[in-house]
Each structure stands twice: as C-alpha cells, then as structure tokens.
N, C-alpha and C positions, 0 to 999 in steps of 0.2 A: 504494500500500500504506500510505502514511502517513495518508491520509484514512480508510482502513479502520480503522487503529489508533485514530485520533481518534474515529470513530463508535463503535467498540467501547468505548473509554474513557468516552464520554458515556453509553452504555447501562448500563455498569457503575456509573457515578455516579448514574444515575437509579434503579437498583435499590437502591443504598446509601442514597440520599435517601429512598426509600420505606420502607426498613427503619428509618431514623431517625424518620421521621414516624409509623410505626405502632408504635414501641417503647412499651411501657407500657400499651397498650390491651388489654383482654381479648379473646380470640378470640370469634367469633360464637356458638359452641356453649357457651361458658362463661358463668356468671352473673357472678361476681366473682373477681378473683385472690385467692389465699390471702394472709393477712396475713404480713408479714415478721417473722421471728423476731428477738428481741433477741440481741445478740452475747454478752453476759455476764449471768449471773444476779446479782441484787443481793447474794446471800449470798457469792458467790465474790470480790467486789470489796472491798478494804479500806474501812473506815468513812470515813477521811479523803478517799479518792478518791470514794466515793459521794456525799458532801455536795457536792463540787465539780462532779461531772458529772450530778447528778440532773435538771437542767433541759435536758440535751442532747436534741435531737430524734433520732428513730430513724436518720435519715440520717447524722448526725454520729457516733452510736454505731457504725454499720456502718463508716464511714470510719476511725474510730479503731482498729477491730479488724482491719483489712486487714493482710496480711503486709507489703506495701509501701504505706503510706498515700499516696493520691493517684494510684496507678498507673492505675486504671480511668479516673479523670477525665482524666488526661494523655493516655491512649490515645484516649479518646472525643473529645477535642479535636483531637489531632494527626493522626489518621487522615483525617478529612474535609478538614482544612486542607491537609495535604500532597497529598492527591489533587487538590484544586482548583488548588493552585499548580503541580503537575506537569502538569495538563491545560492550564493557561495556557502553560507552556513548550512543550508539544507543539503547541499551536495556533500559537505563534510559529515553531516549526520548519516546520509545514505551510505557513505564509504566506511564510517567508523562505528555506527550505531550507538554513539554516545548521546544520551538524552540531553545533555547540556547544549550541544549544538542544535538540537531540535527546538529546545526552549528559546534559545537566542534567535533562531530563524523565525519562530512564531512571533516573538516580540518585534523583530524588524519588519516582518510583513504587516503587522498591525500599524506600525509607523508609516510604512509605504502606502498603505490604503488610506490612512488619514491625510497624508500629503497629497495623494491623488484626488481625494474628494475635495480638499480645499482648493487645489488647482482647478478642478472642474467648476467649482462654485465661483471662484474668482473670474474665470473666463466667461462664464455665463453672465455674471453681473456686468462685466466690461462690455460684452456683446450687446446687452440690453441698453447700455448707456451710449453705445456707438463708439467706444474707445478701443475696440479689440482689433488686432491686426487682421486675422482671417480665421474664422471658426467654421469652415466648410468641411468638417470632418464627417466621415461616413457614420451615420447613426448606428448602422448594423455593427460596424467594427467597434464602436464605443460600447455597445451593449455586450458584444462578445468579450471585450476586454474586462468589463465590469463583472460579468458572470464568471469568467475565468478566475478573476481575483477573489470573488466570493467563494467559489468552490475550492480554490487553493487554501483560503483561510479556514474553511470548514475541515478539509482533510488534514491540514497541519495541526489544527486544534484537537481533532480526534486522535491523531497519532501521539501528540504530546501528552494528552490526558490518558492515553492507553485504553481507549474505549473499544 
C-alpha cells in the first residue's frame, strides 16, 4: 500500500508539474489573454507617491496592491517545494520502512496541501479583482490534481496510523 501511495503521489506531482508548465499560456481556442488591469488609477494615488512609483512594472504594481504582499509568491514556491520534499521522505519510508519517515512525509504533505489551497485561494481572489496574470488552467486537471492530493493524504494517513 505504501508503493501505491508513492505512485499516486508521483501522478499527482506530474499533474501539478503540468499545471505549472502550462500556466500563463492561452488556451487553444483563444487568441490572446486579456490585458491585466492596473491596480490603482493615477488620479487616486497621491502626487508624491506617483512620482516615486511611476516606473514600476505592472507586476510590481499588482504585488504592491495585494492584501498580503508576497502571499501568492510564497505559496507558489512552497507548494511544489514541500510536495517534492514530502515525496522524498515517503520514498525513504518505502525503501527503509521506518515509520519516522512516514510520519514526517505525512506532516509535509499536510503543509503542501495547505500551501496549495492558499495559493489557489489567492489566485482566485486576484482573478476576481482583475489582478491575476492568467488563470486559464484546465479545470479537469485542477480537479485531478486536487483529488490526487486528497487520496494521497488519505493513504498516507492510513499507513501512518497503521489502519
């Protein structure tokens, strides 16, 4: 059952890797993605601030206007990083059958899932406000990735609990 969890984890990681690789590309039936809206109108910003920020690129303007600056970038980095580290610990468990590696892998997969959910939530909020780069990801692949993560969590929790 540990090998099944490992294979499921690897398939989930492959789906997530494909989501990362396809992020930002327009879908086949679309010509071009819509331009990203500016976060603040120049008239609404004080004159002293406008002079200082007038050379900021659009990505920096979006980052400055986020409710928690850097949240999306942190989740975008930590979700795949935690998933890869957790996969390595689970592989160590499969090879050695040491329950400590399984428990560490379970804890890390919980952190990876939390980071992934926060990343998804931050992207949805940004998309609703018109501040997101491009969220034209395949809904089927998102559902597949989420279901794979849920099943991976379930299997790893059952194995660690020895049910």
